[in-house]
PyMOL Python script that loads the backbone (N, CA, C, O; Angstrom):
from pymol import cmd

cmd.read_pdbstr("""\
ATOM      1  N   MET A   1      11.040  -5.170  -0.920  1.00  0.00           N
ATOM      2  CA  MET A   1      10.168  -5.147  -1.898  1.00  0.00           C
ATOM      3  C   MET A   1       8.653  -5.779  -0.966  1.00  0.00           C
ATOM      4  O   MET A   1       9.016  -6.287   0.095  1.00  0.00           O
ATOM      5  N   VAL A   2       7.732  -5.810  -1.085  1.00  0.00           N
ATOM      6  CA  VAL A   2       6.594  -6.469  -0.765  1.00  0.00           C
ATOM      7  C   VAL A   2       5.840  -7.120  -1.988  1.00  0.00           C
ATOM      8  O   VAL A   2       5.634  -6.432  -2.987  1.00  0.00           O
ATOM      9  N   LYS A   3       5.433  -8.407  -1.929  1.00  0.00           N
ATOM     10  CA  LYS A   3       4.711  -9.292  -2.924  1.00  0.00           C
ATOM     11  C   LYS A   3       3.767  -9.347  -1.978  1.00  0.00           C
ATOM     12  O   LYS A   3       3.784  -9.000  -0.797  1.00  0.00           O
ATOM     13  N   GLN A   4       2.543 -10.062  -2.977  1.00  0.00           N
ATOM     14  CA  GLN A   4       1.301 -11.085  -2.731  1.00  0.00           C
ATOM     15  C   GLN A   4       1.709 -12.249  -3.369  1.00  0.00           C
ATOM     16  O   GLN A   4       2.541 -12.266  -4.276  1.00  0.00           O
ATOM     17  N   GLY A   5       1.034 -13.408  -2.830  1.00  0.00           N
ATOM     18  CA  GLY A   5       0.970 -14.872  -3.471  1.00  0.00           C
ATOM     19  C   GLY A   5       0.109 -15.284  -2.783  1.00  0.00           C
ATOM     20  O   GLY A   5      -0.701 -14.644  -2.111  1.00  0.00           O
ATOM     21  N   ILE A   6       0.287 -16.951  -2.967  1.00  0.00           N
ATOM     22  CA  ILE A   6      -0.993 -17.652  -2.421  1.00  0.00           C
ATOM     23  C   ILE A   6       0.153 -18.717  -1.591  1.00  0.00           C
ATOM     24  O   ILE A   6       1.186 -19.041  -2.178  1.00  0.00           O
ATOM     25  N   VAL A   7      -0.093 -19.133  -0.414  1.00  0.00           N
ATOM     26  CA  VAL A   7       0.711 -20.090   0.385  1.00  0.00           C
ATOM     27  C   VAL A   7       0.296 -21.415  -0.177  1.00  0.00           C
ATOM     28  O   VAL A   7      -0.883 -21.754  -0.280  1.00  0.00           O
ATOM     29  N   SER A   8       1.542 -22.306  -0.612  1.00  0.00           N
ATOM     30  CA  SER A   8       1.535 -23.131  -1.264  1.00  0.00           C
ATOM     31  C   SER A   8       1.849 -24.614  -0.216  1.00  0.00           C
ATOM     32  O   SER A   8       1.463 -25.772  -0.379  1.00  0.00           O
ATOM     33  N   SER A   9       2.522 -24.131   0.646  1.00  0.00           N
ATOM     34  CA  SER A   9       2.909 -25.531   1.660  1.00  0.00           C
ATOM     35  C   SER A   9       3.125 -24.461   2.990  1.00  0.00           C
ATOM     36  O   SER A   9       3.361 -23.257   2.887  1.00  0.00           O
ATOM     37  N   VAL A  10       2.995 -25.150   4.122  1.00  0.00           N
ATOM     38  CA  VAL A  10       3.519 -24.697   5.867  1.00  0.00           C
ATOM     39  C   VAL A  10       3.988 -25.661   6.126  1.00  0.00           C
ATOM     40  O   VAL A  10       3.768 -26.805   5.727  1.00  0.00           O
ATOM     41  N   ASP A  11       4.952 -25.099   7.101  1.00  0.00           N
ATOM     42  CA  ASP A  11       5.826 -26.358   8.088  1.00  0.00           C
ATOM     43  C   ASP A  11       5.713 -25.867   9.444  1.00  0.00           C
ATOM     44  O   ASP A  11       6.608 -25.291  10.063  1.00  0.00           O
ATOM     45  N   LEU A  12       4.395 -26.170   9.918  1.00  0.00           N
ATOM     46  CA  LEU A  12       4.095 -26.033  11.180  1.00  0.00           C
ATOM     47  C   LEU A  12       5.365 -25.831  12.463  1.00  0.00           C
ATOM     48  O   LEU A  12       5.602 -24.882  13.209  1.00  0.00           O
ATOM     49  N   VAL A  13       5.985 -27.125  12.316  1.00  0.00           N
ATOM     50  CA  VAL A  13       6.757 -27.133  13.561  1.00  0.00           C
ATOM     51  C   VAL A  13       8.269 -26.408  13.264  1.00  0.00           C
ATOM     52  O   VAL A  13       9.168 -26.395  14.105  1.00  0.00           O
ATOM     53  N   ASN A  14       8.365 -25.859  12.027  1.00  0.00           N
ATOM     54  CA  ASN A  14       9.874 -25.010  11.824  1.00  0.00           C
ATOM     55  C   ASN A  14       9.215 -23.143  11.713  1.00  0.00           C
ATOM     56  O   ASN A  14       9.956 -22.172  11.866  1.00  0.00           O
ATOM     57  N   ARG A  15       7.598 -23.047  11.399  1.00  0.00           N
ATOM     58  CA  ARG A  15       7.146 -21.937  11.534  1.00  0.00           C
ATOM     59  C   ARG A  15       7.584 -21.438  10.154  1.00  0.00           C
ATOM     60  O   ARG A  15       8.035 -20.294  10.096  1.00  0.00           O
ATOM     61  N   LYS A  16       7.501 -22.160   9.052  1.00  0.00           N
ATOM     62  CA  LYS A  16       7.927 -21.560   7.759  1.00  0.00           C
ATOM     63  C   LYS A  16       6.855 -22.198   6.621  1.00  0.00           C
ATOM     64  O   LYS A  16       6.082 -23.146   6.757  1.00  0.00           O
ATOM     65  N   ALA A  17       7.090 -21.335   5.454  1.00  0.00           N
ATOM     66  CA  ALA A  17       5.805 -21.774   4.713  1.00  0.00           C
ATOM     67  C   ALA A  17       6.476 -21.385   3.298  1.00  0.00           C
ATOM     68  O   ALA A  17       7.469 -20.657   3.309  1.00  0.00           O
ATOM     69  N   ARG A  18       5.930 -21.878   2.035  1.00  0.00           N
ATOM     70  CA  ARG A  18       6.337 -21.687   0.735  1.00  0.00           C
ATOM     71  C   ARG A  18       5.158 -20.876  -0.115  1.00  0.00           C
ATOM     72  O   ARG A  18       4.042 -21.397  -0.145  1.00  0.00           O
ATOM     73  N   VAL A  19       5.336 -19.842  -0.682  1.00  0.00           N
ATOM     74  CA  VAL A  19       4.313 -19.226  -1.418  1.00  0.00           C
ATOM     75  C   VAL A  19       4.494 -19.305  -2.684  1.00  0.00           C
ATOM     76  O   VAL A  19       5.601 -19.716  -3.031  1.00  0.00           O
ATOM     77  N   THR A  20       3.472 -18.938  -3.791  1.00  0.00           N
ATOM     78  CA  THR A  20       3.463 -19.083  -5.003  1.00  0.00           C
ATOM     79  C   THR A  20       3.003 -17.746  -5.360  1.00  0.00           C
ATOM     80  O   THR A  20       1.988 -17.205  -4.921  1.00  0.00           O
ATOM     81  N   PHE A  21       3.961 -17.185  -6.323  1.00  0.00           N
ATOM     82  CA  PHE A  21       3.776 -15.528  -6.982  1.00  0.00           C
ATOM     83  C   PHE A  21       3.210 -16.160  -8.307  1.00  0.00           C
ATOM     84  O   PHE A  21       3.953 -16.663  -9.150  1.00  0.00           O
ATOM     85  N   GLN A  22       1.788 -16.096  -8.436  1.00  0.00           N
ATOM     86  CA  GLN A  22       1.525 -16.248  -9.727  1.00  0.00           C
ATOM     87  C   GLN A  22       1.251 -15.072 -10.585  1.00  0.00           C
ATOM     88  O   GLN A  22       0.495 -15.161 -11.553  1.00  0.00           O
ATOM     89  N   ASP A  23       1.942 -13.797 -10.202  1.00  0.00           N
ATOM     90  CA  ASP A  23       2.357 -12.889 -11.259  1.00  0.00           C
ATOM     91  C   ASP A  23       3.773 -12.698 -12.171  1.00  0.00           C
ATOM     92  O   ASP A  23       4.092 -12.001 -13.134  1.00  0.00           O
ATOM     93  N   THR A  24       4.421 -13.684 -11.347  1.00  0.00           N
ATOM     94  CA  THR A  24       5.495 -14.200 -12.092  1.00  0.00           C
ATOM     95  C   THR A  24       5.921 -15.191 -12.253  1.00  0.00           C
ATOM     96  O   THR A  24       6.954 -15.675 -11.790  1.00  0.00           O
ATOM     97  N   ASP A  25       4.764 -15.850 -13.308  1.00  0.00           N
ATOM     98  CA  ASP A  25       4.922 -17.411 -13.875  1.00  0.00           C
ATOM     99  C   ASP A  25       4.996 -18.543 -12.886  1.00  0.00           C
ATOM    100  O   ASP A  25       5.505 -19.602 -13.254  1.00  0.00           O
ATOM    101  N   ASN A  26       4.440 -18.386 -11.415  1.00  0.00           N
ATOM    102  CA  ASN A  26       4.405 -19.065 -10.466  1.00  0.00           C
ATOM    103  C   ASN A  26       5.272 -19.868  -9.875  1.00  0.00           C
ATOM    104  O   ASN A  26       5.244 -21.045  -9.513  1.00  0.00           O
ATOM    105  N   VAL A  27       6.332 -18.702  -9.833  1.00  0.00           N
ATOM    106  CA  VAL A  27       7.313 -18.984  -8.915  1.00  0.00           C
ATOM    107  C   VAL A  27       7.496 -19.174  -7.862  1.00  0.00           C
ATOM    108  O   VAL A  27       7.000 -18.206  -7.285  1.00  0.00           O
ATOM    109  N   VAL A  28       7.954 -19.893  -7.078  1.00  0.00           N
ATOM    110  CA  VAL A  28       7.793 -20.628  -5.502  1.00  0.00           C
ATOM    111  C   VAL A  28       9.122 -20.155  -4.501  1.00  0.00           C
ATOM    112  O   VAL A  28      10.332 -20.361  -4.592  1.00  0.00           O
ATOM    113  N   THR A  29       8.452 -19.574  -3.714  1.00  0.00           N
ATOM    114  CA  THR A  29       9.907 -19.332  -2.534  1.00  0.00           C
ATOM    115  C   THR A  29      10.549 -20.166  -1.918  1.00  0.00           C
ATOM    116  O   THR A  29       9.525 -20.738  -1.544  1.00  0.00           O
ATOM    117  N   ALA A  30      11.349 -20.769  -1.461  1.00  0.00           N
ATOM    118  CA  ALA A  30      11.949 -21.550  -0.802  1.00  0.00           C
ATOM    119  C   ALA A  30      11.150 -21.122   0.714  1.00  0.00           C
ATOM    120  O   ALA A  30      10.436 -20.123   0.798  1.00  0.00           O
ATOM    121  N   ASP A  31      11.347 -21.839   1.599  1.00  0.00           N
ATOM    122  CA  ASP A  31      10.738 -22.058   3.140  1.00  0.00           C
ATOM    123  C   ASP A  31      11.223 -20.962   3.472  1.00  0.00           C
ATOM    124  O   ASP A  31      12.442 -20.866   3.331  1.00  0.00           O
ATOM    125  N   ILE A  32      10.379 -19.609   4.089  1.00  0.00           N
ATOM    126  CA  ILE A  32      10.400 -18.657   5.019  1.00  0.00           C
ATOM    127  C   ILE A  32       9.518 -18.650   5.662  1.00  0.00           C
ATOM    128  O   ILE A  32       8.373 -19.004   5.379  1.00  0.00           O
ATOM    129  N   PRO A  33      10.160 -18.006   7.183  1.00  0.00           N
ATOM    130  CA  PRO A  33       9.576 -17.836   8.454  1.00  0.00           C
ATOM    131  C   PRO A  33       8.217 -17.201   7.684  1.00  0.00           C
ATOM    132  O   PRO A  33       7.963 -16.770   6.559  1.00  0.00           O
ATOM    133  N   TYR A  34       7.409 -17.421   9.103  1.00  0.00           N
ATOM    134  CA  TYR A  34       6.388 -16.037   8.647  1.00  0.00           C
ATOM    135  C   TYR A  34       6.211 -15.858  10.305  1.00  0.00           C
ATOM    136  O   TYR A  34       6.467 -16.573  11.274  1.00  0.00           O
ATOM    137  N   ALA A  35       5.585 -14.401  10.096  1.00  0.00           N
ATOM    138  CA  ALA A  35       5.836 -13.552  11.140  1.00  0.00           C
ATOM    139  C   ALA A  35       5.024 -14.115  12.833  1.00  0.00           C
ATOM    140  O   ALA A  35       4.275 -15.069  12.623  1.00  0.00           O
ATOM    141  N   GLN A  36       5.051 -13.861  13.740  1.00  0.00           N
ATOM    142  CA  GLN A  36       4.751 -14.326  15.068  1.00  0.00           C
ATOM    143  C   GLN A  36       3.138 -14.551  15.096  1.00  0.00           C
ATOM    144  O   GLN A  36       2.581 -15.630  15.293  1.00  0.00           O
ATOM    145  N   HIS A  37       2.372 -13.020  14.803  1.00  0.00           N
ATOM    146  CA  HIS A  37       1.544 -13.408  14.747  1.00  0.00           C
ATOM    147  C   HIS A  37       0.333 -13.602  13.690  1.00  0.00           C
ATOM    148  O   HIS A  37      -0.810 -13.146  13.655  1.00  0.00           O
ATOM    149  N   VAL A  38       1.145 -14.571  12.747  1.00  0.00           N
ATOM    150  CA  VAL A  38       0.370 -14.872  11.246  1.00  0.00           C
ATOM    151  C   VAL A  38       0.333 -16.477  10.982  1.00  0.00           C
ATOM    152  O   VAL A  38       1.450 -16.950  10.771  1.00  0.00           O
ATOM    153  N   SER A  39      -0.465 -17.158  10.961  1.00  0.00           N
ATOM    154  CA  SER A  39      -1.000 -18.348  10.824  1.00  0.00           C
ATOM    155  C   SER A  39      -1.187 -19.021   9.587  1.00  0.00           C
ATOM    156  O   SER A  39      -2.329 -19.451   9.427  1.00  0.00           O
ATOM    157  N   PRO A  40      -0.442 -19.212   8.742  1.00  0.00           N
ATOM    158  CA  PRO A  40      -0.994 -19.266   7.242  1.00  0.00           C
ATOM    159  C   PRO A  40      -1.373 -20.704   7.358  1.00  0.00           C
ATOM    160  O   PRO A  40      -0.771 -21.581   7.978  1.00  0.00           O
ATOM    161  N   LEU A  41      -2.898 -20.838   6.387  1.00  0.00           N
ATOM    162  CA  LEU A  41      -2.882 -22.189   5.963  1.00  0.00           C
ATOM    163  C   LEU A  41      -2.856 -22.164   4.100  1.00  0.00           C
ATOM    164  O   LEU A  41      -2.693 -21.140   3.437  1.00  0.00           O
ATOM    165  N   ILE A  42      -3.052 -23.488   3.564  1.00  0.00           N
ATOM    166  CA  ILE A  42      -2.583 -23.498   2.450  1.00  0.00           C
ATOM    167  C   ILE A  42      -3.635 -22.917   1.574  1.00  0.00           C
ATOM    168  O   ILE A  42      -4.786 -23.337   1.697  1.00  0.00           O
ATOM    169  N   ASN A  43      -3.344 -21.941   0.652  1.00  0.00           N
ATOM    170  CA  ASN A  43      -4.280 -21.320  -0.315  1.00  0.00           C
ATOM    171  C   ASN A  43      -4.439 -20.314   0.137  1.00  0.00           C
ATOM    172  O   ASN A  43      -4.833 -19.509  -0.706  1.00  0.00           O
ATOM    173  N   ASP A  44      -4.263 -19.669   1.692  1.00  0.00           N
ATOM    174  CA  ASP A  44      -4.221 -18.488   2.191  1.00  0.00           C
ATOM    175  C   ASP A  44      -3.732 -17.416   0.778  1.00  0.00           C
ATOM    176  O   ASP A  44      -3.183 -17.863  -0.229  1.00  0.00           O
ATOM    177  N   VAL A  45      -4.075 -15.956   0.993  1.00  0.00           N
ATOM    178  CA  VAL A  45      -3.526 -15.043  -0.090  1.00  0.00           C
ATOM    179  C   VAL A  45      -2.377 -14.334   1.402  1.00  0.00           C
ATOM    180  O   VAL A  45      -2.759 -13.885   2.483  1.00  0.00           O
ATOM    181  N   ALA A  46      -1.048 -14.475   0.914  1.00  0.00           N
ATOM    182  CA  ALA A  46      -0.029 -13.580   1.574  1.00  0.00           C
ATOM    183  C   ALA A  46       0.842 -12.771   1.207  1.00  0.00           C
ATOM    184  O   ALA A  46       1.449 -12.761   0.136  1.00  0.00           O
ATOM    185  N   VAL A  47       0.965 -11.796   2.425  1.00  0.00           N
ATOM    186  CA  VAL A  47       1.808 -10.596   1.937  1.00  0.00           C
ATOM    187  C   VAL A  47       3.529 -11.097   2.549  1.00  0.00           C
ATOM    188  O   VAL A  47       3.999 -11.518   3.606  1.00  0.00           O
ATOM    189  N   VAL A  48       3.993 -10.783   1.308  1.00  0.00           N
ATOM    190  CA  VAL A  48       5.738 -11.195   1.931  1.00  0.00           C
ATOM    191  C   VAL A  48       6.679 -10.167   1.550  1.00  0.00           C
ATOM    192  O   VAL A  48       7.009  -9.885   0.399  1.00  0.00           O
ATOM    193  N   ALA A  49       7.088  -9.623   2.646  1.00  0.00           N
ATOM    194  CA  ALA A  49       8.427  -8.845   2.840  1.00  0.00           C
ATOM    195  C   ALA A  49       9.747  -9.502   2.271  1.00  0.00           C
ATOM    196  O   ALA A  49      10.406 -10.211   3.031  1.00  0.00           O
ATOM    197  N   LEU A  50      10.185  -9.290   0.904  1.00  0.00           N
ATOM    198  CA  LEU A  50      11.424  -9.851   0.234  1.00  0.00           C
ATOM    199  C   LEU A  50      12.047  -8.718   0.359  1.00  0.00           C
ATOM    200  O   LEU A  50      11.675  -7.570   0.115  1.00  0.00           O
ATOM    201  N   PHE A  51      13.599  -9.376   0.992  1.00  0.00           N
ATOM    202  CA  PHE A  51      14.600  -8.405   1.821  1.00  0.00           C
ATOM    203  C   PHE A  51      15.918  -8.404   0.563  1.00  0.00           C
ATOM    204  O   PHE A  51      16.880  -7.636   0.579  1.00  0.00           O
ATOM    205  N   SER A  52      15.645  -9.493  -0.503  1.00  0.00           N
ATOM    206  CA  SER A  52      16.703  -9.180  -1.749  1.00  0.00           C
ATOM    207  C   SER A  52      15.809  -9.568  -2.813  1.00  0.00           C
ATOM    208  O   SER A  52      14.596  -9.757  -2.728  1.00  0.00           O
ATOM    209  N   PRO A  53      16.561  -9.665  -3.834  1.00  0.00           N
ATOM    210  CA  PRO A  53      15.853 -10.579  -4.783  1.00  0.00           C
ATOM    211  C   PRO A  53      16.023 -12.237  -4.676  1.00  0.00           C
ATOM    212  O   PRO A  53      15.328 -13.123  -5.173  1.00  0.00           O
ATOM    213  N   ASN A  54      16.807 -12.289  -4.122  1.00  0.00           N
ATOM    214  CA  ASN A  54      16.492 -14.013  -3.826  1.00  0.00           C
ATOM    215  C   ASN A  54      15.188 -14.377  -2.838  1.00  0.00           C
ATOM    216  O   ASN A  54      14.818 -13.794  -1.819  1.00  0.00           O
ATOM    217  N   LEU A  55      14.841 -15.105  -3.253  1.00  0.00           N
ATOM    218  CA  LEU A  55      13.174 -15.643  -2.863  1.00  0.00           C
ATOM    219  C   LEU A  55      13.388 -16.378  -1.474  1.00  0.00           C
ATOM    220  O   LEU A  55      12.407 -17.026  -1.110  1.00  0.00           O
ATOM    221  N   ALA A  56      14.436 -16.396  -0.672  1.00  0.00           N
ATOM    222  CA  ALA A  56      14.809 -17.095   0.344  1.00  0.00           C
ATOM    223  C   ALA A  56      15.031 -16.197   1.370  1.00  0.00           C
ATOM    224  O   ALA A  56      14.903 -16.462   2.566  1.00  0.00           O
ATOM    225  N   ASN A  57      15.407 -14.999   0.845  1.00  0.00           N
ATOM    226  CA  ASN A  57      15.496 -14.184   2.390  1.00  0.00           C
ATOM    227  C   ASN A  57      14.354 -13.205   1.832  1.00  0.00           C
ATOM    228  O   ASN A  57      14.372 -12.459   0.852  1.00  0.00           O
ATOM    229  N   GLY A  58      13.356 -13.456   2.779  1.00  0.00           N
ATOM    230  CA  GLY A  58      12.088 -13.142   2.900  1.00  0.00           C
ATOM    231  C   GLY A  58      11.097 -13.134   4.518  1.00  0.00           C
ATOM    232  O   GLY A  58      11.657 -13.169   5.614  1.00  0.00           O
ATOM    233  N   MET A  59       9.993 -13.094   4.389  1.00  0.00           N
ATOM    234  CA  MET A  59       9.399 -13.497   5.554  1.00  0.00           C
ATOM    235  C   MET A  59       7.782 -13.170   4.887  1.00  0.00           C
ATOM    236  O   MET A  59       7.575 -12.342   4.000  1.00  0.00           O
ATOM    237  N   ILE A  60       6.484 -14.224   5.695  1.00  0.00           N
ATOM    238  CA  ILE A  60       5.410 -13.738   5.239  1.00  0.00           C
ATOM    239  C   ILE A  60       5.079 -12.847   6.724  1.00  0.00           C
ATOM    240  O   ILE A  60       5.537 -13.149   7.825  1.00  0.00           O
ATOM    241  N   ILE A  61       4.153 -11.666   6.425  1.00  0.00           N
ATOM    242  CA  ILE A  61       4.186 -10.802   7.418  1.00  0.00           C
ATOM    243  C   ILE A  61       2.483 -10.829   7.495  1.00  0.00           C
ATOM    244  O   ILE A  61       1.984 -10.527   8.579  1.00  0.00           O
ATOM    245  N   ALA A  62       1.791 -11.104   6.621  1.00  0.00           N
ATOM    246  CA  ALA A  62       0.028 -10.952   6.507  1.00  0.00           C
ATOM    247  C   ALA A  62      -0.330 -11.961   5.903  1.00  0.00           C
ATOM    248  O   ALA A  62       0.434 -12.282   4.992  1.00  0.00           O
ATOM    249  N   VAL A  63      -1.460 -12.785   6.095  1.00  0.00           N
ATOM    250  CA  VAL A  63      -2.072 -13.531   4.947  1.00  0.00           C
ATOM    251  C   VAL A  63      -3.952 -13.311   5.163  1.00  0.00           C
ATOM    252  O   VAL A  63      -4.503 -12.940   6.199  1.00  0.00           O
ATOM    253  N   ARG A  64      -4.424 -13.564   4.241  1.00  0.00           N
ATOM    254  CA  ARG A  64      -6.027 -13.134   4.028  1.00  0.00           C
ATOM    255  C   ARG A  64      -6.510 -14.402   3.454  1.00  0.00           C
ATOM    256  O   ARG A  64      -5.975 -14.891   2.459  1.00  0.00           O
ATOM    257  N   ARG A  65      -7.529 -14.956   4.071  1.00  0.00           N
ATOM    258  CA  ARG A  65      -8.454 -15.895   3.813  1.00  0.00           C
ATOM    259  C   ARG A  65      -9.150 -15.764   3.120  1.00  0.00           C
ATOM    260  O   ARG A  65      -9.930 -14.822   3.258  1.00  0.00           O
ATOM    261  N   GLU A  66      -9.270 -16.742   1.849  1.00  0.00           N
ATOM    262  CA  GLU A  66     -10.160 -16.117   0.572  1.00  0.00           C
ATOM    263  C   GLU A  66     -11.268 -16.882   0.835  1.00  0.00           C
ATOM    264  O   GLU A  66     -10.954 -18.037   1.125  1.00  0.00           O
ATOM    265  N   GLY A  67     -12.812 -16.604   0.843  1.00  0.00           N
ATOM    266  CA  GLY A  67     -14.223 -17.530   1.046  1.00  0.00           C
ATOM    267  C   GLY A  67     -14.378 -17.657   2.295  1.00  0.00           C
ATOM    268  O   GLY A  67     -15.335 -18.292   2.738  1.00  0.00           O
TER     269      GLY A  67
END
""", "prot")
cmd.dss("prot")
cmd.show_as("cartoon", "prot")
cmd.util.cbc("prot")
cmd.orient("prot")
């Protein structure tokens, strides 16, 4: 499944981030990795590939900066 959300935290050392999904009552992922070509910042719109219903099993595959 692919979902869109907002980057809510970024761990640059471990190359992981958390994403908030506003369409599902602001549910937040666990720390998930982001793809090699992606450099997320807080409040970026993130495209997340989820590999199972578990929000810890996914990867940020793209981001878009707003404004």
